[in-house]
N, CA and C atoms as an extended XYZ file, in Angstrom:
339
Properties=species:S:1:pos:R:3:atomname:S:1:resname:S:1:resid:I:1 pbc="F F F"
N       -11.213      -66.538      -45.317 N   MET     1
C       -10.519      -66.079      -46.503 CA  MET     1
C       -10.042      -64.640      -46.379 C   MET     1
N       -10.825      -63.744      -45.771 N   CYS     2
C       -10.528      -62.422      -45.709 CA  CYS     2
C        -9.334      -62.246      -44.672 C   CYS     2
N        -9.268      -63.095      -43.645 N   ALA     3
C        -8.283      -62.936      -42.620 CA  ALA     3
C        -6.953      -63.309      -43.261 C   ALA     3
N        -6.991      -64.376      -44.136 N   GLN     4
C        -5.673      -64.870      -44.860 CA  GLN     4
C        -5.294      -63.776      -45.772 C   GLN     4
N        -6.112      -63.074      -46.492 N   ARG     5
C        -5.753      -62.011      -47.511 CA  ARG     5
C        -5.212      -60.772      -46.731 C   ARG     5
N        -5.836      -60.576      -45.555 N   ALA     6
C        -5.509      -59.455      -44.666 CA  ALA     6
C        -3.998      -59.601      -44.304 C   ALA     6
N        -3.697      -60.956      -43.741 N   ARG     7
C        -2.438      -61.210      -43.272 CA  ARG     7
C        -1.281      -61.040      -44.495 C   ARG     7
N        -1.696      -61.532      -45.534 N   GLN     8
C        -0.799      -61.465      -46.733 CA  GLN     8
C        -0.477      -60.051      -47.106 C   GLN     8
N        -1.520      -59.127      -47.163 N   GLU     9
C        -1.376      -57.700      -47.556 CA  GLU     9
C        -0.629      -56.999      -46.433 C   GLU     9
N        -0.882      -57.377      -45.088 N   THR    10
C         0.010      -56.805      -43.976 CA  THR    10
C         1.527      -57.162      -44.228 C   THR    10
N         1.716      -58.457      -44.512 N   ASN    11
C         3.121      -58.807      -44.828 CA  ASN    11
C         3.737      -58.201      -45.952 C   ASN    11
N         2.946      -58.063      -47.036 N   HIS    12
C         3.315      -57.426      -48.296 CA  HIS    12
C         3.751      -55.981      -48.033 C   HIS    12
N         2.994      -55.297      -47.264 N   ALA    13
C         3.171      -53.932      -46.967 CA  ALA    13
C         4.412      -53.674      -45.963 C   ALA    13
N         5.006      -54.841      -45.549 N   GLY    14
C         5.997      -54.700      -44.552 CA  GLY    14
C         5.684      -54.302      -43.159 C   GLY    14
N         4.385      -54.322      -42.797 N   ARG    15
C         4.076      -53.930      -41.453 CA  ARG    15
C         3.987      -54.971      -40.522 C   ARG    15
N         3.940      -56.340      -40.926 N   ALA    16
C         3.916      -57.408      -40.005 CA  ALA    16
C         5.174      -57.524      -39.061 C   ALA    16
N         6.281      -56.937      -39.432 N   ASN    17
C         7.485      -57.201      -38.713 CA  ASN    17
C         7.642      -55.898      -37.687 C   ASN    17
N         6.779      -54.898      -37.678 N   GLU    18
C         6.817      -53.827      -36.636 CA  GLU    18
C         6.415      -54.394      -35.383 C   GLU    18
N         7.147      -54.195      -34.350 N   PRO    19
C         6.768      -54.622      -32.969 CA  PRO    19
C         5.427      -54.277      -32.416 C   PRO    19
N         4.820      -53.178      -32.751 N   ARG    20
C         3.578      -52.681      -32.121 CA  ARG    20
C         2.602      -52.508      -33.130 C   ARG    20
N         2.658      -53.287      -34.178 N   ALA    21
C         1.731      -53.115      -35.318 CA  ALA    21
C         0.681      -54.362      -35.081 C   ALA    21
N        -0.627      -54.022      -35.451 N   PHE    22
C        -1.569      -55.053      -35.405 CA  PHE    22
C        -2.615      -54.636      -36.550 C   PHE    22
N        -3.368      -55.627      -36.920 N   PHE    23
C        -4.385      -55.396      -37.881 CA  PHE    23
C        -5.714      -55.946      -37.542 C   PHE    23
N        -6.748      -55.409      -37.977 N   THR    24
C        -8.135      -55.873      -37.892 CA  THR    24
C        -8.642      -56.108      -39.337 C   THR    24
N        -9.348      -57.147      -39.590 N   ASN    25
C        -9.968      -57.318      -40.979 CA  ASN    25
C       -11.502      -57.379      -40.790 C   ASN    25
N       -12.227      -57.173      -41.897 N   TYR    26
C       -13.568      -57.176      -41.935 CA  TYR    26
C       -14.000      -57.418      -43.376 C   TYR    26
N       -14.771      -58.344      -43.697 N   TYR    27
C       -15.331      -58.561      -44.987 CA  TYR    27
C       -16.692      -57.978      -45.120 C   TYR    27
N       -16.912      -57.034      -45.903 N   ASP    28
C       -18.129      -56.419      -46.191 CA  ASP    28
C       -19.018      -56.975      -47.424 C   ASP    28
N       -19.961      -57.780      -47.160 N   GLU    29
C       -20.658      -58.420      -48.147 CA  GLU    29
C       -21.218      -57.535      -49.108 C   GLU    29
N       -21.872      -56.290      -48.628 N   ARG    30
C       -22.480      -55.343      -49.512 CA  ARG    30
C       -21.524      -54.785      -50.590 C   ARG    30
N       -20.208      -54.552      -50.175 N   LEU    31
C       -19.252      -54.071      -51.079 CA  LEU    31
C       -18.453      -55.195      -51.714 C   LEU    31
N       -18.480      -56.470      -51.187 N   ASN    32
C       -17.797      -57.499      -51.658 CA  ASN    32
C       -16.272      -57.272      -51.643 C   ASN    32
N       -15.824      -56.820      -50.467 N   ARG    33
C       -14.475      -56.376      -50.139 CA  ARG    33
C       -14.005      -56.694      -48.792 C   ARG    33
N       -12.690      -57.139      -48.705 N   CYS    34
C       -12.126      -57.439      -47.451 CA  CYS    34
C       -11.230      -56.211      -47.146 C   CYS    34
N       -11.733      -55.553      -45.987 N   PHE    35
C       -10.942      -54.296      -45.426 CA  PHE    35
C        -9.936      -54.706      -44.388 C   PHE    35
N        -8.878      -53.935      -44.331 N   ILE    36
C        -7.894      -54.128      -43.379 CA  ILE    36
C        -7.473      -52.906      -42.708 C   ILE    36
N        -7.465      -52.894      -41.479 N   GLU    37
C        -7.166      -51.609      -40.705 CA  GLU    37
C        -5.736      -52.018      -39.852 C   GLU    37
N        -4.799      -51.292      -40.112 N   ILE    38
C        -3.442      -51.594      -39.627 CA  ILE    38
C        -3.133      -50.380      -38.717 C   ILE    38
N        -2.792      -50.710      -37.405 N   GLU    39
C        -2.383      -49.653      -36.471 CA  GLU    39
C        -1.005      -50.006      -35.938 C   GLU    39
N        -0.097      -48.860      -35.976 N   ASN    40
C         1.196      -49.089      -35.557 CA  ASN    40
C         1.499      -47.873      -34.471 C   ASN    40
N         1.940      -48.261      -33.372 N   ILE    41
C         2.301      -47.217      -32.388 CA  ILE    41
C         3.767      -47.418      -32.092 C   ILE    41
N         4.597      -46.406      -32.059 N   GLY    42
C         5.995      -46.557      -31.891 CA  GLY    42
C         6.766      -45.371      -31.310 C   GLY    42
N         7.834      -45.513      -31.150 N   VAL    43
C         8.828      -44.567      -30.585 CA  VAL    43
C         9.849      -44.261      -31.575 C   VAL    43
N         9.971      -42.898      -31.857 N   SER    44
C        11.110      -42.501      -32.871 CA  SER    44
C        12.245      -42.035      -32.017 C   SER    44
N        13.348      -42.859      -32.063 N   ASN    45
C        14.516      -42.475      -31.122 CA  ASN    45
C        15.205      -41.300      -31.809 C   ASN    45
N        15.135      -41.201      -33.102 N   LYS    46
C        15.926      -39.999      -33.940 CA  LYS    46
C        15.074      -38.671      -33.548 C   LYS    46
N        13.823      -38.778      -33.535 N   ALA    47
C        13.081      -37.463      -33.363 CA  ALA    47
C        12.742      -37.274      -31.851 C   ALA    47
N        12.843      -38.280      -31.122 N   GLY    48
C        12.571      -38.308      -29.750 CA  GLY    48
C        10.993      -38.076      -29.322 C   GLY    48
N        10.193      -38.963      -30.022 N   GLY    49
C         8.747      -38.818      -29.717 CA  GLY    49
C         8.043      -40.047      -30.011 C   GLY    49
N         6.698      -39.994      -30.009 N   VAL    50
C         5.818      -41.024      -30.028 CA  VAL    50
C         4.934      -40.914      -31.303 C   VAL    50
N         4.666      -41.893      -32.109 N   PHE    51
C         3.718      -41.724      -33.170 CA  PHE    51
C         2.809      -42.741      -33.134 C   PHE    51
N         1.656      -42.494      -33.802 N   ILE    52
C         0.579      -43.396      -34.142 CA  ILE    52
C         0.206      -43.440      -35.642 C   ILE    52
N         0.288      -44.574      -36.190 N   ASN    53
C         0.135      -44.493      -37.637 CA  ASN    53
C        -1.116      -45.605      -37.945 C   ASN    53
N        -2.103      -45.127      -38.636 N   LYS    54
C        -3.147      -46.050      -38.871 CA  LYS    54
C        -3.470      -45.957      -40.330 C   LYS    54
N        -3.918      -47.151      -40.926 N   SER    55
C        -4.320      -47.049      -42.319 CA  SER    55
C        -5.413      -48.029      -42.490 C   SER    55
N        -6.214      -47.790      -43.512 N   LEU    56
C        -7.380      -48.601      -43.818 CA  LEU    56
C        -7.190      -48.830      -45.382 C   LEU    56
N        -6.949      -50.145      -45.798 N   THR    57
C        -6.835      -50.583      -47.103 CA  THR    57
C        -7.835      -51.696      -47.403 C   THR    57
N        -7.973      -52.109      -48.692 N   ASP    58
C        -8.652      -53.252      -48.858 CA  ASP    58
C        -7.514      -54.373      -49.196 C   ASP    58
N        -7.948      -55.706      -49.358 N   ALA    59
C        -6.919      -56.670      -49.377 CA  ALA    59
C        -6.063      -56.614      -50.732 C   ALA    59
N        -6.701      -55.697      -51.728 N   ASP    60
C        -5.819      -55.482      -52.917 CA  ASP    60
C        -4.907      -54.305      -52.795 C   ASP    60
N        -4.746      -53.789      -51.613 N   GLY    61
C        -3.807      -52.672      -51.387 CA  GLY    61
C        -4.362      -51.235      -51.572 C   GLY    61
N        -5.635      -51.131      -51.989 N   VAL    62
C        -6.304      -49.682      -52.279 CA  VAL    62
C        -6.370      -49.134      -50.968 C   VAL    62
N        -5.935      -47.892      -50.751 N   GLU    63
C        -6.006      -47.149      -49.538 CA  GLU    63
C        -7.422      -46.359      -49.483 C   GLU    63
N        -8.033      -46.546      -48.320 N   TYR    64
C        -9.273      -45.785      -48.153 CA  TYR    64
C        -9.147      -44.721      -46.927 C   TYR    64
N        -8.039      -44.839      -46.133 N   ALA    65
C        -7.888      -43.847      -44.855 CA  ALA    65
C        -6.484      -43.992      -44.493 C   ALA    65
N        -6.060      -42.813      -44.077 N   ALA    66
C        -4.659      -42.653      -43.482 CA  ALA    66
C        -4.659      -41.712      -42.352 C   ALA    66
N        -3.886      -42.158      -41.282 N   TYR    67
C        -3.870      -41.307      -39.999 CA  TYR    67
C        -2.444      -41.268      -39.540 C   TYR    67
N        -1.892      -40.237      -39.204 N   LEU    68
C        -0.596      -40.103      -38.619 CA  LEU    68
C        -0.515      -38.988      -37.568 C   LEU    68
N        -0.113      -39.293      -36.283 N   ALA    69
C        -0.028      -38.215      -35.305 CA  ALA    69
C         1.458      -38.461      -34.613 C   ALA    69
N         2.122      -37.413      -34.365 N   PHE    70
C         3.431      -37.485      -33.749 CA  PHE    70
C         3.569      -36.469      -32.683 C   PHE    70
N         4.068      -36.852      -31.483 N   SER    71
C         4.308      -36.012      -30.528 CA  SER    71
C         5.697      -36.096      -29.873 C   SER    71
N         6.387      -34.863      -29.877 N   LYS    72
C         7.642      -34.743      -29.251 CA  LYS    72
C         7.445      -34.331      -27.708 C   LYS    72
N         6.338      -34.012      -27.466 N   ARG    73
C         6.120      -33.466      -25.935 CA  ARG    73
C         5.681      -34.666      -25.061 C   ARG    73
N         5.601      -34.353      -23.828 N   ALA    74
C         5.325      -35.405      -22.800 CA  ALA    74
C         3.889      -35.750      -22.906 C   ALA    74
N         3.030      -34.946      -23.499 N   LYS    75
C         1.569      -35.368      -23.735 CA  LYS    75
C         1.521      -36.586      -24.518 C   LYS    75
N         0.392      -37.327      -24.167 N   GLU    76
C         0.101      -38.525      -24.941 CA  GLU    76
C        -0.211      -38.086      -26.529 C   GLU    76
N         0.430      -38.982      -27.322 N   SER    77
C         0.295      -38.697      -28.751 CA  SER    77
C        -1.021      -38.524      -29.385 C   SER    77
N        -2.021      -39.251      -28.727 N   TRP    78
C        -3.342      -39.006      -29.300 CA  TRP    78
C        -3.920      -37.769      -28.839 C   TRP    78
N        -3.420      -36.818      -28.038 N   ASP    79
C        -3.864      -35.635      -27.620 CA  ASP    79
C        -3.386      -34.495      -28.619 C   ASP    79
N        -2.391      -35.002      -29.582 N   VAL    80
C        -1.858      -33.978      -30.534 CA  VAL    80
C        -2.697      -34.079      -31.842 C   VAL    80
N        -3.078      -33.016      -32.439 N   PRO    81
C        -3.742      -33.073      -33.717 CA  PRO    81
C        -2.893      -33.857      -34.738 C   PRO    81
N        -3.523      -34.695      -35.510 N   PRO    82
C        -2.733      -35.464      -36.513 CA  PRO    82
C        -2.113      -34.664      -37.615 C   PRO    82
N        -0.965      -35.144      -38.103 N   SER    83
C        -0.483      -34.362      -39.293 CA  SER    83
C        -1.121      -34.869      -40.565 C   SER    83
N        -1.668      -36.052      -40.468 N   ILE    84
C        -2.422      -36.622      -41.661 CA  ILE    84
C        -3.675      -37.353      -41.058 C   ILE    84
N        -4.734      -37.070      -41.658 N   CYS    85
C        -6.001      -37.654      -41.315 CA  CYS    85
C        -7.032      -37.599      -42.395 C   CYS    85
N        -7.025      -38.520      -43.305 N   GLU    86
C        -7.868      -38.462      -44.482 CA  GLU    86
C        -8.451      -39.685      -44.713 C   GLU    86
N        -9.793      -39.576      -45.156 N   ILE    87
C       -10.651      -40.794      -45.392 CA  ILE    87
C       -11.460      -40.705      -46.655 C   ILE    87
N       -11.498      -41.601      -47.424 N   TYR    88
C       -12.441      -41.731      -48.617 CA  TYR    88
C       -13.646      -42.501      -48.113 C   TYR    88
N       -14.778      -41.868      -47.995 N   LEU    89
C       -16.018      -42.380      -47.566 CA  LEU    89
C       -16.606      -43.308      -48.658 C   LEU    89
N       -17.460      -44.259      -48.226 N   SER    90
C       -18.018      -45.269      -49.213 CA  SER    90
C       -18.753      -44.493      -50.283 C   SER    90
N       -19.226      -43.178      -49.943 N   SER    91
C       -20.009      -42.368      -50.846 CA  SER    91
C       -19.081      -41.863      -51.974 C   SER    91
N       -17.740      -42.136      -51.868 N   GLY    92
C       -16.782      -41.539      -52.846 CA  GLY    92
C       -16.160      -40.180      -52.469 C   GLY    92
N       -16.824      -39.595      -51.337 N   GLU    93
C       -16.285      -38.315      -50.933 CA  GLU    93
C       -15.160      -38.435      -50.060 C   GLU    93
N       -14.066      -37.515      -50.235 N   GLU    94
C       -12.933      -37.538      -49.521 CA  GLU    94
C       -13.039      -36.366      -48.363 C   GLU    94
N       -12.747      -36.921      -47.069 N   THR    95
C       -12.883      -35.999      -46.022 CA  THR    95
C       -11.686      -36.031      -45.159 C   THR    95
N       -11.542      -34.848      -44.446 N   GLU    96
C       -10.281      -34.948      -43.445 CA  GLU    96
C       -11.019      -35.017      -42.058 C   GLU    96
N       -10.261      -35.595      -41.133 N   CYS    97
C       -10.537      -35.654      -39.667 CA  CYS    97
C        -9.565      -34.967      -38.945 C   CYS    97
N        -9.846      -34.875      -37.600 N   HIS    98
C        -8.930      -33.968      -36.629 CA  HIS    98
C        -8.628      -34.621      -35.371 C   HIS    98
N        -8.770      -35.876      -35.362 N   SER    99
C        -8.492      -36.633      -34.069 CA  SER    99
C        -8.584      -38.228      -34.376 C   SER    99
N        -7.874      -38.950      -33.459 N   ALA   100
C        -7.967      -40.385      -33.592 CA  ALA   100
C        -9.454      -40.908      -33.367 C   ALA   100
N       -10.141      -40.332      -32.450 N   ASP   101
C       -11.553      -40.718      -32.336 CA  ASP   101
C       -12.393      -40.461      -33.532 C   ASP   101
N       -12.196      -39.355      -34.150 N   GLU   102
C       -12.959      -39.027      -35.401 CA  GLU   102
C       -12.547      -40.051      -36.475 C   GLU   102
N       -11.267      -40.383      -36.613 N   PHE   103
C       -10.749      -41.398      -37.617 CA  PHE   103
C       -11.570      -42.640      -37.311 C   PHE   103
N       -11.417      -43.081      -36.053 N   ASP   104
C       -12.093      -44.319      -35.733 CA  ASP   104
C       -13.562      -44.542      -36.046 C   ASP   104
N       -14.199      -43.304      -35.815 N   GLU   105
C       -15.703      -43.169      -36.128 CA  GLU   105
C       -15.979      -43.324      -37.669 C   GLU   105
N       -15.195      -42.577      -38.425 N   LEU   106
C       -15.382      -42.564      -39.863 CA  LEU   106
C       -15.029      -43.908      -40.593 C   LEU   106
N       -14.041      -44.566      -40.069 N   VAL   107
C       -13.778      -45.892      -40.674 CA  VAL   107
C       -14.687      -46.953      -40.476 C   VAL   107
N       -15.652      -46.725      -39.542 N   THR   108
C       -16.769      -47.720      -39.188 CA  THR   108
C       -17.511      -47.776      -40.488 C   THR   108
N       -17.466      -46.892      -41.395 N   ASP   109
C       -18.226      -47.034      -42.652 CA  ASP   109
C       -17.696      -48.361      -43.349 C   ASP   109
N       -16.484      -48.811      -43.083 N   TYR   110
C       -15.858      -50.039      -43.623 CA  TYR   110
C       -15.715      -51.158      -42.654 C   TYR   110
N       -15.248      -50.761      -41.505 N   ILE   111
C       -14.976      -51.798      -40.477 CA  ILE   111
C       -15.951      -51.639      -39.268 C   ILE   111
N       -16.757      -52.731      -39.311 N   LYS   112
C       -17.787      -52.727      -38.205 CA  LYS   112
C       -17.216      -53.310      -36.955 C   LYS   112
N       -17.270      -52.464      -35.916 N   ARG   113
C       -16.722      -52.817      -34.578 CA  ARG   113
C       -17.779      -53.336      -33.633 C   ARG   113
């Protein structure tokens, strides 16, 4: 049920047609919520760089976390500090993060890997 709702929400958000986008879903019994993590890695021909975009929502479209990093340099984009890295923890606290690894660690509050 959660996977089906995750696919529907991914399609609804318009992310399913992006060539390098994929999603992970996880049903949290404690919170009675289906969580969806969507990651998209792409090349911006206009800006001449690579971007990584991640989001964490529930199946109702409520956003819990957002991450965006963009690199115009030859460096790997994950070596560049993100321009957006915000997470709403299950405690209700909003926090900022400073790397893709930190983002991944903090969203484990919702997505069990």
